[in-house]
C-alpha positions in Angstrom: 84.2 107.2 120.1 84.4 110.5 118.6 83.6 113.7 120.3 82.4 115.9 117.2 85.8 116.9 116.4 87.1 118.2 113.1 88.5 116.0 110.9 92.3 116.8 108.7 90.7 117.9 105.2 92.2 115.6 102.8 93.4 118.3 100.9 96.4 119.2 103.2 97.7 115.7 103.5 101.0 114.1 102.2 100.1 112.5 98.9 101.6 109.1 99.7 98.7 108.9 103.0 95.9 110.1 100.5 96.9 107.4 97.8 97.0 104.8 100.9 93.6 106.4 102.0 91.8 106.1 99.0 93.1 102.7 98.2 92.3 101.1 101.1 89.1 103.1 103.1 86.3 101.2 101.2 88.1 97.5 102.0 88.1 98.8 105.3 84.8 100.0 105.9 83.2 96.4 104.1 85.5 95.0 106.7 83.6 97.1 109.5 80.8 96.7 108.6 80.6 93.5 109.2 80.7 93.5 112.3 79.4 96.9 113.3 76.3 96.4 111.2 76.2 99.5 110.4 77.6 101.7 107.8 78.0 105.0 110.2 79.9 103.0 112.6 81.7 101.3 110.5 82.9 104.7 108.7 83.7 106.6 112.1 85.9 103.3 113.0 87.7 103.5 109.8 88.3 107.4 109.9 88.8 106.8 113.2 91.9 104.1 112.5 92.9 106.5 109.4 93.6 109.5 111.6 95.7 107.1 114.1 97.6 105.9 111.2 98.0 109.9 109.6 99.6 110.8 113.4 102.4 108.0 112.9 102.6 108.3 109.3 106.3 108.9 109.4 106.9 106.0 111.2 104.2 104.0 109.4 106.2 104.8 106.5 109.8 103.1 107.9 108.1 99.8 109.0 108.1 97.0 107.0 104.5 96.1 106.0 102.8 99.0 106.1 99.3 97.4 105.4 99.9 94.7 107.8 100.2 97.4 110.3 97.8 99.7 109.2 95.5 96.0 109.4 96.1 96.0 112.8 95.1 99.4 113.7 91.6 99.0 111.9 90.8 95.7 113.8 91.8 97.3 116.8 89.8 100.2 116.3 86.7 98.1 115.1 86.8 95.9 118.3 87.1 98.8 120.4 84.1 100.6 118.6 82.1 97.3 119.2 82.7 97.2 122.6 82.2 100.8 123.0 78.7 100.3 121.4 78.3 97.1 123.6 78.4 94.4 120.4 79.9 91.3 121.5 82.9 90.9 119.4 85.2 88.5 120.7 87.5 87.3 117.8 85.0 87.3 116.2 81.2 87.3 116.3 79.5 87.8 112.8 76.7 85.1 113.1 74.4 88.5 112.8 76.0 89.3 109.5 74.9 85.8 108.1 71.6 87.6 107.4 73.8 90.4 104.9 75.8 88.1 102.8 76.7 87.7 99.0 75.4 84.3 98.9 72.0 85.3 100.5 71.6 88.4 98.2 72.0 86.0 95.1 69.8 82.7 96.1 66.3 81.4 95.2 66.2 79.3 98.6 67.2 82.2 101.2 66.0 80.4 104.2 68.3 76.9 103.5 71.3 79.8 102.9 70.6 81.6 105.9 70.9 78.2 107.7 74.2 77.3 106.0 75.7 81.3 106.2 75.2 80.4 110.1 77.0 77.6 110.6 79.6 78.4 108.7 79.7 81.6 110.7 79.7 79.3 113.7 82.5 77.2 112.1 84.7 80.7 111.8 85.4 80.5 115.1 87.9 77.9 114.8 89.7 79.2 112.3 93.0 81.4 112.5 93.0 85.4 113.1 94.2 85.6 109.6 92.1 82.7 108.0 89.1 84.3 109.4 90.1 87.7 108.0 90.7 86.3 104.6 87.7 84.8 104.6 85.8 87.7 106.1 87.4 89.8 103.1 87.6 87.3 100.1 83.9 86.2 100.4 81.6 87.5 103.1 82.9 90.9 101.8 83.1 89.6 97.9 86.9 91.5 97.6 89.3 90.2 95.3 92.2 88.1 95.9 94.3 90.7 95.1 93.1 93.5 97.4 92.9 90.7 100.2 96.5 90.6 99.9 97.4 94.3 99.5 95.1 94.8 102.3 96.7 92.5 105.0 99.8 93.1 103.9 100.4 89.6 102.5 101.0 88.2 98.8 98.1 86.5 96.7 99.5 83.2 96.9 99.7 84.0 100.3 95.7 84.8 100.5 95.0 81.4 98.1 97.1 79.5 100.6 95.6 80.6 103.8 92.0 79.8 101.9 93.0 76.4 101.0 93.6 75.7 104.5 90.8 77.3 105.8 88.8 75.3 103.5 90.2 71.9 104.9 89.9 72.6 108.6 86.1 73.8 107.8 85.7 70.6 105.7 87.0 68.7 108.9 84.5 70.2 111.4 81.3 69.9 108.6 83.0 66.4 107.4 84.2 64.9 104.3 80.6 64.6 102.0 80.3 68.7 102.8 80.5 71.0 99.7 82.3 74.1 100.2 80.7 75.8 97.3 81.5 79.0 96.6 84.6 79.0 99.1 87.3 78.2 96.5 89.2 80.8 95.1 88.9 81.6 91.6 92.3 83.4 90.5 90.6 85.6 88.3 88.5 87.4 91.1 
């Protein structure tokens, strides 16, 4: 996606951009990894997104919701990289991410957990884009509610409400007897 051009050194940047970069870059990379399945590609996509934001930083600063604007740029760059790498990424296509989840890393029954993860990822296709973003960040990438809210430019209450509505939709798909273990938001996290 990028030629081998030098990146802008962080030492010559405005402190408000540096703060933004330091606050959000690792969360953005974790999100990108879920789709690009490669740390190097994820870092490159996010670095391109950050360069895009830097070039427009005065406009971004003047906007009403800097995190929401930045999130849109990040998602577009991740989609661009996925397309360039010939990976399928319509709205979300994270079935391969089912093989690298927090739940799978901490289970005594990896086969059943993998089956559950794949079913969940297929069900995610029915959710709204915001619901998927919140669930991917909060549960797949194990990001706290506060960081999800800050990253997406929404309130923590909106994150919790979005999780509640997404879980209700997933229960419709899975059926009323199906547990949504692990997909409840603990305000302490």
